[in-house]
Z-matrix of the N, CA and C atoms (Angstrom, degrees):
N
C 1 1.530
C 2 1.517 1 104.98
N 3 1.345 2 113.78 1 128.81
C 4 1.565 3 121.31 2 -178.48
C 5 1.477 4 108.09 3 -73.23
N 6 1.327 5 111.46 4 136.35
C 7 1.450 6 121.39 5 174.61
C 8 1.567 7 115.34 6 -102.55
N 9 1.399 8 114.95 7 127.00
C 10 1.399 9 125.34 8 -176.51
C 11 1.574 10 111.65 9 -117.18
N 12 1.223 11 116.70 10 129.32
C 13 1.447 12 123.66 11 174.84
C 14 1.513 13 108.87 12 -101.86
N 15 1.312 14 112.08 13 122.01
C 16 1.593 15 121.74 14 174.30
C 17 1.523 16 108.76 15 -98.87
N 18 1.270 17 117.87 16 115.80
C 19 1.448 18 116.47 17 177.06
C 20 1.578 19 102.81 18 -112.00
N 21 1.341 20 114.10 19 104.67
C 22 1.483 21 121.18 20 -170.88
C 23 1.555 22 107.21 21 -151.35
N 24 1.289 23 117.91 22 123.13
C 25 1.459 24 121.16 23 173.66
C 26 1.481 25 118.83 24 -76.55
N 27 1.237 26 119.52 25 -15.92
C 28 1.489 27 123.79 26 172.81
C 29 1.546 28 112.23 27 -88.43
N 30 1.392 29 115.54 28 100.81
C 31 1.396 30 117.06 29 -164.53
C 32 1.549 31 108.06 30 -66.04
N 33 1.284 32 118.40 31 -32.79
C 34 1.535 33 117.87 32 179.74
C 35 1.695 34 108.83 33 -60.43
N 36 1.299 35 111.93 34 -48.68
C 37 1.570 36 109.90 35 176.58
C 38 1.478 37 112.46 36 -61.96
N 39 1.330 38 120.46 37 -43.33
C 40 1.451 39 120.66 38 176.02
C 41 1.445 40 116.37 39 -57.70
N 42 1.326 41 115.04 40 -35.84
C 43 1.551 42 117.37 41 179.56
C 44 1.589 43 109.75 42 -73.25
N 45 1.242 44 116.74 43 -36.90
C 46 1.389 45 123.64 44 177.85
C 47 1.648 46 109.66 45 -58.20
N 48 1.377 47 110.81 46 -57.17
C 49 1.353 48 117.15 47 174.85
C 50 1.508 49 118.49 48 -50.67
N 51 1.354 50 116.34 49 -47.71
C 52 1.352 51 129.10 50 176.23
C 53 1.530 52 111.52 51 -57.14
N 54 1.321 53 116.09 52 -48.87
C 55 1.481 54 123.53 53 -174.76
C 56 1.637 55 108.23 54 -61.05
N 57 1.334 56 116.74 55 -43.74
C 58 1.412 57 126.06 56 -179.24
C 59 1.484 58 109.16 57 -68.43
N 60 1.380 59 118.94 58 -46.61
C 61 1.466 60 121.20 59 -179.95
C 62 1.550 61 109.33 60 -63.88
N 63 1.326 62 115.41 61 -36.46
C 64 1.661 63 117.33 62 -173.63
C 65 1.545 64 98.80 63 -73.93
N 66 1.329 65 125.90 64 -43.46
C 67 1.425 66 120.64 65 -178.22
C 68 1.464 67 112.28 66 -59.74
N 69 1.296 68 118.75 67 -30.36
C 70 1.548 69 123.08 68 -178.10
C 71 1.448 70 107.51 69 -90.07
N 72 1.382 71 123.70 70 6.55
C 73 1.501 72 121.13 71 168.86
C 74 1.528 73 116.63 72 98.95
N 75 1.332 74 113.86 73 15.76
C 76 1.530 75 118.46 74 -179.23
C 77 1.406 76 105.44 75 -107.86
N 78 1.384 77 112.50 76 149.73
C 79 1.486 78 117.18 77 166.54
C 80 1.559 79 110.12 78 -91.10
N 81 1.342 80 115.24 79 137.50
C 82 1.409 81 117.96 80 -172.96
C 83 1.587 82 111.30 81 -134.15
N 84 1.408 83 111.52 82 136.22
C 85 1.459 84 112.82 83 175.44
C 86 1.616 85 102.02 84 -121.94
N 87 1.413 86 106.42 85 160.77
C 88 1.516 87 114.99 86 -173.53
C 89 1.690 88 102.27 87 -122.49
N 90 1.319 89 109.54 88 140.77
C 91 1.457 90 117.73 89 171.53
C 92 1.504 91 104.92 90 -135.73
N 93 1.298 92 120.48 91 136.53
C 94 1.484 93 126.77 92 -165.89
C 95 1.399 94 113.50 93 -103.88
N 96 1.395 95 121.71 94 -7.21
C 97 1.482 96 118.34 95 177.63
C 98 1.528 97 105.14 96 -142.74
N 99 1.395 98 116.27 97 165.06
C 100 1.422 99 121.23 98 -170.39
C 101 1.580 100 112.02 99 -62.01
N 102 1.444 101 112.28 100 -50.66
C 103 1.403 102 110.74 101 -171.73
C 104 1.559 103 114.75 102 -65.81
N 105 1.366 104 114.74 103 -35.38
C 106 1.512 105 111.86 104 178.26
C 107 1.583 106 110.33 105 -70.82
N 108 1.322 107 110.30 106 -33.91
C 109 1.578 108 113.45 107 -178.58
C 110 1.606 109 106.61 108 -66.93
N 111 1.234 110 121.15 109 -46.20
C 112 1.412 111 124.63 110 174.99
C 113 1.596 112 112.45 111 -47.16
N 114 1.381 113 106.31 112 -52.11
C 115 1.541 114 114.26 113 -177.33
C 116 1.568 115 110.71 114 -62.61
N 117 1.282 116 116.37 115 -44.30
C 118 1.481 117 119.55 116 -178.86
C 119 1.567 118 111.68 117 -67.01
N 120 1.320 119 112.23 118 -39.32
C 121 1.517 120 116.17 119 -178.35
C 122 1.632 121 107.87 120 -61.03
N 123 1.389 122 114.57 121 -46.02
C 124 1.376 123 112.35 122 179.50
C 125 1.488 124 123.32 123 -75.68
N 126 1.366 125 114.71 124 -8.51
C 127 1.514 126 116.92 125 -176.96
C 128 1.624 127 106.34 126 -123.12
N 129 1.273 128 122.13 127 -3.23
C 130 1.361 129 123.36 128 -167.50
C 131 1.482 130 116.96 129 -93.76
N 132 1.300 131 119.70 130 -7.71
C 133 1.553 132 124.15 131 -178.31
C 134 1.475 133 112.25 132 58.04
N 135 1.427 134 120.59 133 45.76
C 136 1.333 135 124.79 134 177.92
C 137 1.485 136 112.73 135 -80.32
N 138 1.392 137 113.05 136 159.42
C 139 1.520 138 116.55 137 176.55
C 140 1.505 139 112.93 138 -103.38
N 141 1.338 140 115.01 139 -13.72
C 142 1.484 141 120.75 140 177.02
C 143 1.470 142 112.80 141 -160.05
N 144 1.415 143 114.48 142 149.57
C 145 1.466 144 111.31 143 -177.36
C 146 1.444 145 105.32 144 -125.55
N 147 1.345 146 120.33 145 138.30
C 148 1.515 147 126.20 146 170.62
C 149 1.546 148 99.93 147 -104.44
N 150 1.329 149 117.86 148 123.95
C 151 1.416 150 125.53 149 -174.90
C 152 1.481 151 113.19 150 -124.61
N 153 1.368 152 123.22 151 117.15
C 154 1.377 153 123.04 152 167.66
C 155 1.464 154 113.08 153 -70.82
N 156 1.336 155 123.81 154 147.62
C 157 1.503 156 125.26 155 177.04
C 158 1.553 157 109.69 156 -75.53
N 159 1.384 158 114.03 157 -51.82
C 160 1.380 159 116.02 158 -172.97
C 161 1.417 160 112.43 159 -91.39
N 162 1.369 161 114.85 160 102.54
C 163 1.508 162 121.82 161 -171.88
C 164 1.609 163 106.64 162 -132.69
N 165 1.327 164 117.76 163 144.50
C 166 1.314 165 121.96 164 175.69
C 167 1.608 166 108.34 165 -65.96
N 168 1.209 167 112.77 166 148.57
C 169 1.547 168 119.69 167 -175.80
C 170 1.433 169 113.25 168 82.49
N 171 1.362 170 119.05 169 -102.17
C 172 1.446 171 124.69 170 174.45
C 173 1.450 172 113.70 171 -93.27
N 174 1.299 173 125.85 172 131.40
C 175 1.534 174 124.57 173 178.34
C 176 1.464 175 109.41 174 -76.69
N 177 1.379 176 114.01 175 158.21
C 178 1.452 177 124.25 176 -175.44
C 179 1.501 178 111.76 177 -55.22
N 180 1.406 179 116.33 178 -37.44
C 181 1.496 180 118.43 179 -174.24
C 182 1.494 181 108.38 180 -66.34
N 183 1.338 182 121.98 181 -35.24
C 184 1.494 183 130.71 182 -179.22
C 185 1.517 184 105.30 183 -71.53
N 186 1.398 185 121.14 184 -43.62
C 187 1.273 186 121.39 185 -175.46
C 188 1.721 187 110.29 186 -74.41
N 189 1.204 188 111.28 187 -32.95
C 190 1.554 189 112.77 188 175.32
C 191 1.519 190 111.43 189 -65.85
N 192 1.477 191 118.27 190 -42.56
C 193 1.386 192 121.81 191 175.44
C 194 1.606 193 110.82 192 -59.23
N 195 1.316 194 121.64 193 -37.04
C 196 1.391 195 118.51 194 -172.16
C 197 1.570 196 109.45 195 -82.50
N 198 1.396 197 113.27 196 -30.09
C 199 1.471 198 120.31 197 173.60
C 200 1.553 199 115.59 198 -62.85
N 201 1.297 200 113.41 199 -37.40
C 202 1.431 201 123.84 200 178.80
C 203 1.484 202 111.59 201 -65.50
N 204 1.309 203 117.30 202 -26.36
C 205 1.539 204 120.57 203 -177.13
C 206 1.628 205 106.25 204 -78.85
N 207 1.400 206 115.97 205 -26.36
C 208 1.389 207 113.56 206 -173.32
C 209 1.603 208 110.68 207 -116.56
N 210 1.263 209 119.51 208 -18.59
C 211 1.576 210 121.39 209 -171.34
C 212 1.546 211 106.01 210 -127.74
N 213 1.256 212 116.91 211 149.82
C 214 1.376 213 131.24 212 171.80
C 215 1.561 214 114.73 213 -121.23
N 216 1.242 215 112.90 214 46.97
C 217 1.540 216 118.07 215 178.45
C 218 1.594 217 106.10 216 -118.10
N 219 1.418 218 112.21 217 161.96
C 220 1.409 219 116.76 218 -173.88
C 221 1.563 220 110.14 219 -61.08
N 222 1.216 221 121.24 220 140.24
C 223 1.414 222 127.92 221 174.41
C 224 1.552 223 108.35 222 -127.50
N 225 1.323 224 115.88 223 118.71
C 226 1.515 225 118.79 224 -177.13
C 227 1.590 226 103.09 225 -109.50
N 228 1.206 227 119.44 226 125.53
C 229 1.485 228 129.97 227 168.44
C 230 1.538 229 109.18 228 -72.85
N 231 1.211 230 122.58 229 121.28
C 232 1.543 231 122.47 230 176.49
C 233 1.517 232 103.23 231 -124.15
N 234 1.377 233 117.54 232 107.18
C 235 1.469 234 120.34 233 -174.15
C 236 1.491 235 113.21 234 -153.02
N 237 1.358 236 108.36 235 163.07
C 238 1.549 237 112.44 236 178.59
C 239 1.481 238 109.94 237 -87.48
N 240 1.316 239 120.70 238 -2.85
C 241 1.470 240 120.29 239 -176.27
C 242 1.580 241 104.48 240 -80.93
N 243 1.293 242 113.98 241 116.34
C 244 1.449 243 118.20 242 -174.24
C 245 1.505 244 116.94 243 -118.82
N 246 1.375 245 116.20 244 13.62
C 247 1.397 246 121.19 245 170.96
C 248 1.447 247 114.64 246 -71.48
N 249 1.349 248 118.90 247 140.24
C 250 1.448 249 124.42 248 -177.03
C 251 1.631 250 108.21 249 -56.47
N 252 1.252 251 119.29 250 -37.24
C 253 1.479 252 115.03 251 -176.54
C 254 1.583 253 107.72 252 -69.32
N 255 1.378 254 121.47 253 -33.37
C 256 1.474 255 121.15 254 171.40
C 257 1.587 256 113.16 255 -56.92
N 258 1.405 257 113.99 256 -49.99
C 259 1.358 258 118.21 257 179.47
C 260 1.610 259 113.02 258 -58.22
N 261 1.267 260 113.61 259 -42.86
C 262 1.488 261 121.21 260 -179.72
C 263 1.438 262 106.52 261 -63.12
N 264 1.324 263 122.68 262 -50.11
C 265 1.396 264 127.01 263 -176.54
C 266 1.593 265 110.91 264 -56.07
N 267 1.461 266 111.55 265 -51.99
C 268 1.467 267 118.38 266 -178.64
C 269 1.513 268 113.45 267 -63.24
N 270 1.349 269 122.39 268 -37.57
C 271 1.413 270 124.04 269 173.53
C 272 1.433 271 111.48 270 -67.54
N 273 1.368 272 114.59 271 -41.46
C 274 1.461 273 119.79 272 -176.49
C 275 1.544 274 115.74 273 -64.34
N 276 1.342 275 116.29 274 -23.51
C 277 1.490 276 118.10 275 -174.55
C 278 1.491 277 108.10 276 -96.97
N 279 1.343 278 116.65 277 -0.59
C 280 1.472 279 118.21 278 173.24
C 281 1.493 280 117.84 279 121.40
N 282 1.376 281 115.92 280 5.93
C 283 1.487 282 116.16 281 175.81
C 284 1.570 283 106.42 282 -76.47
N 285 1.448 284 106.34 283 150.48
C 286 1.486 285 112.59 284 -176.20
C 287 1.521 286 110.83 285 -95.18
N 288 1.252 287 114.82 286 -16.27
C 289 1.563 288 116.22 287 178.15
C 290 1.520 289 105.84 288 -154.65
N 291 1.397 290 112.67 289 165.64
C 292 1.403 291 119.13 290 177.24
C 293 1.390 292 108.37 291 -141.65
N 294 1.399 293 115.41 292 116.42
C 295 1.575 294 118.79 293 -175.00
C 296 1.455 295 102.57 294 -117.01
N 297 1.445 296 114.41 295 133.91
C 298 1.452 297 118.77 296 -179.89
C 299 1.510 298 109.79 297 -98.20
N 300 1.316 299 117.78 298 139.43
C 301 1.458 300 128.28 299 173.22
C 302 1.500 301 104.86 300 -75.51
N 303 1.283 302 122.07 301 153.08
C 304 1.524 303 121.92 302 -23.91
C 305 1.556 304 112.41 303 -59.31
N 306 1.315 305 117.95 304 149.40
C 307 1.463 306 116.68 305 179.27
C 308 1.640 307 106.66 306 -132.08
N 309 1.253 308 114.01 307 165.85
C 310 1.499 309 119.46 308 171.43
C 311 1.527 310 106.93 309 -81.22
N 312 1.304 311 112.44 310 126.18
C 313 1.535 312 115.49 311 173.89
C 314 1.534 313 116.63 312 -57.88
N 315 1.319 314 113.84 313 -31.94
C 316 1.344 315 119.80 314 179.37
C 317 1.661 316 113.37 315 -70.99
N 318 1.342 317 110.17 316 -35.04
C 319 1.413 318 116.42 317 172.63
C 320 1.469 319 115.31 318 -66.95
N 321 1.423 320 111.86 319 -34.57
C 322 1.504 321 119.12 320 175.40
C 323 1.434 322 107.39 321 -53.73
N 324 1.406 323 112.92 322 -59.53
C 325 1.466 324 121.08 323 -176.25
C 326 1.411 325 114.52 324 -52.11
N 327 1.407 326 117.62 325 -42.84
C 328 1.407 327 122.63 326 -175.43
C 329 1.635 328 108.01 327 -70.23
N 330 1.373 329 118.07 328 -35.01
C 331 1.453 330 116.34 329 171.56
C 332 1.571 331 115.88 330 -64.42
N 333 1.362 332 110.21 331 -39.73
C 334 1.479 333 114.64 332 -176.59
C 335 1.548 334 102.66 333 -70.04
N 336 1.274 335 129.12 334 -40.88
C 337 1.446 336 125.28 335 179.17
C 338 1.515 337 106.91 336 -64.28
N 339 1.339 338 124.58 337 -42.64
C 340 1.419 339 122.13 338 -177.77
C 341 1.489 340 113.16 339 -63.38
N 342 1.412 341 115.73 340 -42.65
C 343 1.453 342 117.88 341 -178.97
C 344 1.591 343 110.43 342 -71.10
N 345 1.275 344 121.06 343 -32.68
C 346 1.454 345 122.59 344 174.69
C 347 1.503 346 111.72 345 -66.10
N 348 1.377 347 116.14 346 -43.67
C 349 1.405 348 115.95 347 173.57
C 350 1.442 349 119.40 348 -61.39
N 351 1.382 350 114.09 349 -43.14
C 352 1.456 351 116.04 350 176.78
C 353 1.460 352 120.53 351 -66.25
N 354 1.412 353 110.31 352 -30.82
C 355 1.552 354 119.92 353 173.83
C 356 1.454 355 106.95 354 -64.78
N 357 1.332 356 120.17 355 -47.45
C 358 1.473 357 124.91 356 -179.51
C 359 1.490 358 110.61 357 -61.50
N 360 1.339 359 116.14 358 -45.90
C 361 1.497 360 114.77 359 179.10
C 362 1.518 361 112.01 360 -66.78
N 363 1.264 362 121.81 361 -25.45
C 364 1.383 363 125.92 362 -179.18
C 365 1.569 364 111.82 363 -80.58
N 366 1.305 365 115.61 364 -38.75
C 367 1.314 366 121.11 365 178.29
C 368 1.606 367 121.03 366 -90.46
N 369 1.368 368 109.99 367 -26.43
C 370 1.459 369 116.23 368 -177.91
C 371 1.564 370 108.25 369 -124.89
N 372 1.230 371 115.42 370 19.46
C 373 1.532 372 117.13 371 -167.87
C 374 1.624 373 116.08 372 -60.78
N 375 1.310 374 109.60 373 -157.65
C 376 1.607 375 117.44 374 -179.14
C 377 1.560 376 102.32 375 -61.09
N 378 1.361 377 110.34 376 145.34
C 379 1.504 378 122.16 377 171.08
C 380 1.569 379 105.20 378 68.93
N 381 1.344 380 107.54 379 -169.28
C 382 1.476 381 123.17 380 178.60
C 383 1.466 382 112.42 381 -68.44
N 384 1.368 383 128.24 382 115.13
C 385 1.435 384 118.94 383 175.98
C 386 1.476 385 117.58 384 -57.86
N 387 1.302 386 119.37 385 -22.93
C 388 1.472 387 123.83 386 -179.74
C 389 1.507 388 109.36 387 -84.39
N 390 1.286 389 121.09 388 -3.64
C 391 1.457 390 122.46 389 -179.29
C 392 1.463 391 115.74 390 -74.71
N 393 1.336 392 119.22 391 129.49
C 394 1.491 393 119.60 392 -172.68
C 395 1.513 394 108.48 393 -75.26
N 396 1.294 395 107.34 394 154.04
C 397 1.552 396 118.04 395 171.86
C 398 1.573 397 108.54 396 -113.81
N 399 1.185 398 114.06 397 132.90
C 400 1.481 399 117.27 398 -176.95
C 401 1.537 400 107.81 399 -132.17
N 402 1.434 401 110.86 400 124.62
C 403 1.490 402 119.49 401 171.97
C 404 1.456 403 105.33 402 -130.97
N 405 1.363 404 111.43 403 113.25
C 406 1.540 405 114.26 404 -179.51
C 407 1.503 406 112.35 405 55.50
N 408 1.348 407 121.52 406 -127.84
C 409 1.364 408 126.76 407 178.91
C 410 1.555 409 115.15 408 -81.80
N 411 1.255 410 115.40 409 -0.44
C 412 1.508 411 123.39 410 -172.53
C 413 1.561 412 104.98 411 -97.43
N 414 1.338 413 112.93 412 135.68
C 415 1.545 414 120.66 413 177.47
C 416 1.460 415 103.56 414 -134.54
N 417 1.249 416 115.94 415 128.15
C 418 1.553 417 126.28 416 176.12
C 419 1.494 418 106.78 417 -123.10
N 420 1.409 419 109.44 418 125.91
C 421 1.421 420 122.91 419 172.79
C 422 1.483 421 112.85 420 -101.46
N 423 1.328 422 121.77 421 89.72
C 424 1.383 423 121.49 422 -176.65
C 425 1.550 424 120.35 423 -50.47
N 426 1.292 425 115.01 424 -36.74
C 427 1.507 426 120.18 425 -172.40
C 428 1.555 427 108.72 426 -64.25
N 429 1.267 428 117.16 427 -56.04
C 430 1.431 429 120.97 428 177.25
C 431 1.572 430 115.67 429 -83.74
N 432 1.350 431 113.36 430 -2.04
C 433 1.521 432 121.36 431 -172.03
C 434 1.616 433 115.67 432 50.31
N 435 1.251 434 107.94 433 54.90
C 436 1.501 435 115.99 434 179.90
C 437 1.496 436 107.70 435 -108.23
N 438 1.371 437 117.39 436 150.57
C 439 1.493 438 121.60 437 167.54
C 440 1.548 439 110.15 438 -134.37
N 441 1.318 440 107.87 439 143.50
C 442 1.469 441 113.33 440 -174.96
C 443 1.492 442 107.03 441 -135.52
N 444 1.357 443 120.36 442 136.55
C 445 1.432 444 124.71 443 177.32
C 446 1.461 445 103.96 444 -122.35
N 447 1.368 446 116.95 445 120.13
C 448 1.529 447 124.19 446 -178.00
C 449 1.650 448 107.84 447 51.49
N 450 1.267 449 113.09 448 44.06
C 451 1.403 450 121.52 449 -179.66
C 452 1.396 451 123.14 450 68.24
N 453 1.438 452 117.50 451 4.72
C 454 1.427 453 127.46 452 175.68
C 455 1.501 454 110.45 453 -97.44
N 456 1.426 455 122.16 454 119.72
C 457 1.512 456 126.18 455 174.93
C 458 1.403 457 111.72 456 -58.56
N 459 1.372 458 114.05 457 128.34
C 460 1.392 459 119.52 458 165.49
C 461 1.411 460 115.21 459 -112.92
N 462 1.422 461 120.56 460 130.47
C 463 1.351 462 128.38 461 176.52
C 464 1.389 463 119.04 462 -78.68
N 465 1.361 464 123.24 463 125.90
C 466 1.560 465 124.37 464 -175.28
C 467 1.441 466 99.86 465 -122.75
N 468 1.386 467 114.20 466 144.49
C 469 1.443 468 123.03 467 162.87
C 470 1.547 469 108.88 468 -66.09
N 471 1.303 470 120.54 469 168.13
C 472 1.440 471 125.81 470 174.04
C 473 1.534 472 118.20 471 -41.88
N 474 1.465 473 106.66 472 -60.65
C 475 1.388 474 118.42 473 -174.99
C 476 1.577 475 109.07 474 -69.51
N 477 1.254 476 120.71 475 -37.36
C 478 1.484 477 120.65 476 177.16
C 479 1.564 478 109.63 477 -61.81
N 480 1.289 479 115.64 478 -41.50
C 481 1.492 480 116.02 479 179.01
C 482 1.571 481 110.89 480 -68.02
N 483 1.262 482 112.39 481 -41.79
C 484 1.649 483 109.01 482 176.12
C 485 1.484 484 110.03 483 -66.75
N 486 1.239 485 122.64 484 -34.50
C 487 1.497 486 122.32 485 174.68
C 488 1.443 487 109.19 486 -61.00
N 489 1.300 488 117.73 487 -47.95
C 490 1.616 489 117.31 488 176.96
C 491 1.436 490 113.72 489 -56.00
N 492 1.352 491 120.39 490 -47.99
C 493 1.480 492 126.29 491 -179.06
C 494 1.556 493 108.44 492 -61.66
N 495 1.479 494 115.83 493 -40.54
C 496 1.472 495 115.45 494 -175.97
C 497 1.557 496 109.31 495 -72.60
N 498 1.342 497 118.99 496 -35.51
C 499 1.400 498 118.28 497 176.29
C 500 1.532 499 116.57 498 -67.84
N 501 1.290 500 115.26 499 -36.93
C 502 1.505 501 122.77 500 173.77
C 503 1.483 502 108.41 501 -64.07
N 504 1.352 503 119.79 502 -43.73
C 505 1.549 504 119.00 503 -175.46
C 506 1.558 505 106.27 504 -74.57
N 507 1.302 506 123.61 505 -15.49
C 508 1.447 507 125.79 506 -177.44
C 509 1.521 508 112.64 507 -125.92
N 510 1.249 509 113.57 508 37.97
C 511 1.485 510 123.96 509 -177.58
C 512 1.533 511 117.01 510 -46.12
N 513 1.342 512 120.89 511 -34.71
C 514 1.315 513 128.15 512 -170.62
C 515 1.586 514 111.07 513 -97.73
N 516 1.316 515 121.32 514 9.26
C 517 1.376 516 127.66 515 -168.20
C 518 1.626 517 105.39 516 -119.79
N 519 1.290 518 122.08 517 130.62
C 520 1.332 519 127.31 518 171.41
C 521 1.613 520 111.89 519 -93.80
N 522 1.314 521 114.37 520 125.70
C 523 1.504 522 117.05 521 -179.98
C 524 1.487 523 105.10 522 -119.58
N 525 1.403 524 113.81 523 154.79
C 526 1.489 525 123.55 524 174.83
C 527 1.547 526 104.90 525 -85.33
N 528 1.241 527 114.69 526 162.13
C 529 1.504 528 119.09 527 178.25
C 530 1.613 529 108.57 528 -58.95
N 531 1.270 530 118.17 529 -40.23
C 532 1.441 531 118.64 530 177.11
C 533 1.539 532 110.41 531 -61.14
N 534 1.218 533 117.71 532 -50.51
C 535 1.420 534 125.79 533 -177.59
C 536 1.629 535 108.55 534 -53.39
N 537 1.309 536 113.69 535 -48.98
C 538 1.517 537 117.50 536 177.65
C 539 1.435 538 110.22 537 -66.18
N 540 1.282 539 118.74 538 -36.90
C 541 1.626 540 117.22 539 179.31
C 542 1.445 541 108.14 540 -64.53
N 543 1.340 542 121.76 541 -39.72
C 544 1.414 543 126.41 542 -177.94
C 545 1.570 544 114.75 543 -67.06
N 546 1.254 545 109.43 544 -34.70
C 547 1.623 546 119.64 545 -176.31
C 548 1.522 547 108.87 546 -82.68
N 549 1.257 548 116.32 547 -37.84
C 550 1.528 549 123.62 548 -175.30
C 551 1.504 550 109.18 549 -94.46
């Protein structure tokens, strides 16, 4: 059973999220403030984190940044902040998705399922996850998530790395920017 951490200071929203996730077969825990949420996320062995941006103590953007330094699991920001700059900031610091309140609980569960499935495919996908992928001068080591061009290591953010793997896996398909955004 996949474990999900909900870091949300509005208990009514957190309970709705937890109820829908539980009904869908997930185990879910709730933390109501930033510091406790960060500690639980780092110690709890979770498969995905739902993270509010506006939290008491430490804000969600700071938590996301700290989690990305230590964890490589899906992080979904769930927030009332709907300005483009907030979305760009959230995705830029490593969030995998940005869900605006109010939201449909069914859509939230669908996004959780999609992110968990993609994460499982990327980490436990076809073949040996430690097997190198080589395309011309480009070498990708999926196990340690390293990329080399002509022997020189190139650092990628999480989304950039996912985009690279997606484009290599779909080399013969042309995607619009919107389609790539939706799939990655």
